[in-house]
C-alpha positions in Angstrom: 139.2 80.4 -63.5 135.9 82.2 -62.7 134.2 78.9 -62.3 136.9 77.6 -60.0 136.5 80.6 -57.7 132.7 80.2 -57.6 133.1 76.5 -56.9 135.4 77.2 -54.0 132.9 79.7 -52.5 130.1 77.2 -52.8 132.2 74.5 -51.2 133.1 76.8 -48.3 129.5 77.7 -47.7 128.4 74.1 -47.8 131.0 73.1 -45.1 130.3 75.9 -42.7 129.2 74.7 -39.3 126.9 76.9 -37.3 127.9 77.8 -33.8 124.9 80.0 -33.1 123.0 78.5 -30.2 119.8 80.2 -31.4 120.0 83.3 -29.4 120.9 85.6 -32.3 118.4 84.1 -34.7 115.6 84.2 -32.3 116.3 87.6 -30.9 116.0 86.1 -27.5 117.3 87.9 -24.4 119.8 85.8 -22.5 119.6 85.1 -18.9 122.3 85.8 -16.3 122.6 82.2 -15.5 123.3 81.3 -19.2 125.8 84.2 -19.4 127.8 83.0 -16.4 128.1 79.6 -17.9 129.4 81.0 -21.2 131.8 83.3 -19.3 133.2 80.4 -17.2 133.8 78.5 -20.4 135.6 81.6 -21.7 138.0 81.5 -18.7 138.5 77.8 -19.2 139.4 78.6 -22.8 141.9 81.2 -21.8 143.5 78.8 -19.3 146.1 80.2 -17.0 148.5 81.2 -19.8 146.0 83.3 -21.7 146.6 81.1 -24.8 143.5 79.6 -26.2 142.7 75.9 -25.6 141.4 74.4 -28.8 139.3 71.6 -27.1 137.5 74.2 -25.0 136.9 76.6 -27.9 135.2 73.8 -29.8 132.6 73.4 -27.1 130.8 76.8 -27.6 132.7 79.4 -29.6 129.6 81.5 -30.1 128.9 81.5 -26.4 132.4 82.6 -25.4 132.3 85.3 -28.0 128.8 86.4 -26.9 130.1 86.6 -23.3 133.2 88.6 -24.1 131.4 90.9 -26.5 128.4 91.6 -24.3 130.6 92.2 -21.2 132.9 94.6 -23.1 130.0 96.4 -24.7 128.0 96.9 -21.5 131.1 97.9 -19.6 132.3 100.4 -22.1 128.9 101.9 -22.5 128.3 102.2 -18.8 131.8 103.7 -18.4 131.2 106.2 -21.1 127.6 107.2 -20.4 127.1 106.5 -16.7 130.3 108.2 -15.5 129.0 108.4 -11.9 128.2 104.7 -11.7 131.0 102.8 -13.5 134.6 103.9 -13.6 136.8 101.5 -15.5 140.5 102.1 -15.1 142.2 102.7 -18.5 144.1 99.5 -18.3 141.1 97.2 -17.6 141.2 94.2 -19.8 138.2 92.3 -21.2 139.2 89.3 -19.1 139.1 91.4 -15.9 135.6 92.6 -16.8 134.4 89.1 -17.6 135.9 87.8 -14.3 133.9 90.4 -12.4 130.7 89.1 -14.1 131.6 85.5 -13.2 132.3 86.4 -9.5 129.3 88.8 -8.9 126.6 86.0 -8.5 128.7 84.4 -5.7 127.5 87.2 -3.4 124.3 88.1 -5.3 122.7 84.8 -6.4 119.3 86.4 -7.1 120.8 88.1 -10.1 120.9 84.8 -11.9 117.2 85.1 -12.8 117.7 88.5 -14.4 118.7 89.5 -17.9 122.3 89.0 -18.8 122.8 92.8 -19.4 121.6 93.5 -15.9 124.1 91.2 -14.4 126.9 92.8 -16.4 125.9 96.3 -15.4 125.6 95.3 -11.7 128.9 93.5 -11.8 130.6 96.5 -13.3 129.1 98.8 -10.7 130.4 96.5 -8.0 133.9 95.8 -9.4 134.6 99.3 -10.8 132.8 101.8 -8.6 133.3 105.5 -8.9 134.7 107.1 -5.8 
C-alpha cells in the first residue's frame, strides 16, 4: 500500500504542467502593459455571468491569478497603510479593482511603460479616492 501511494505521487508530479510564464522563477518585475493583458484575459475568463470559461482559463491561468492577486494585494495594502490616498468601500470586489486597472491606461497611456505595481496603485487612487 505504501508503494502504491508513492507511485501515485510520482505519477502526479510527472504529469504536472507548468503554467508559470517565467516571471516568478526569474524574479522579474512585470510591466504594466503585461499586467493589463493578463487582467483583460481575467475578465474574458469571468465572462458576463461570473462563471469561469474553461477555454479561456487554459490560455494563461498563472497570468490571470497573477493579475487578481497583485491587484488585490496592492489595493488592500494601499487601503490599509495609505488611508489618505486609497479608500476602498467595504463591499469592493476583486473584479471591481481589476476592472479599474484595466480601464486606467485608457486615460493614462504613459503608465503602460511603468511597473505593474505602479499601475495598480495609480488605478486604485483614481478609482477609489479618499474624499
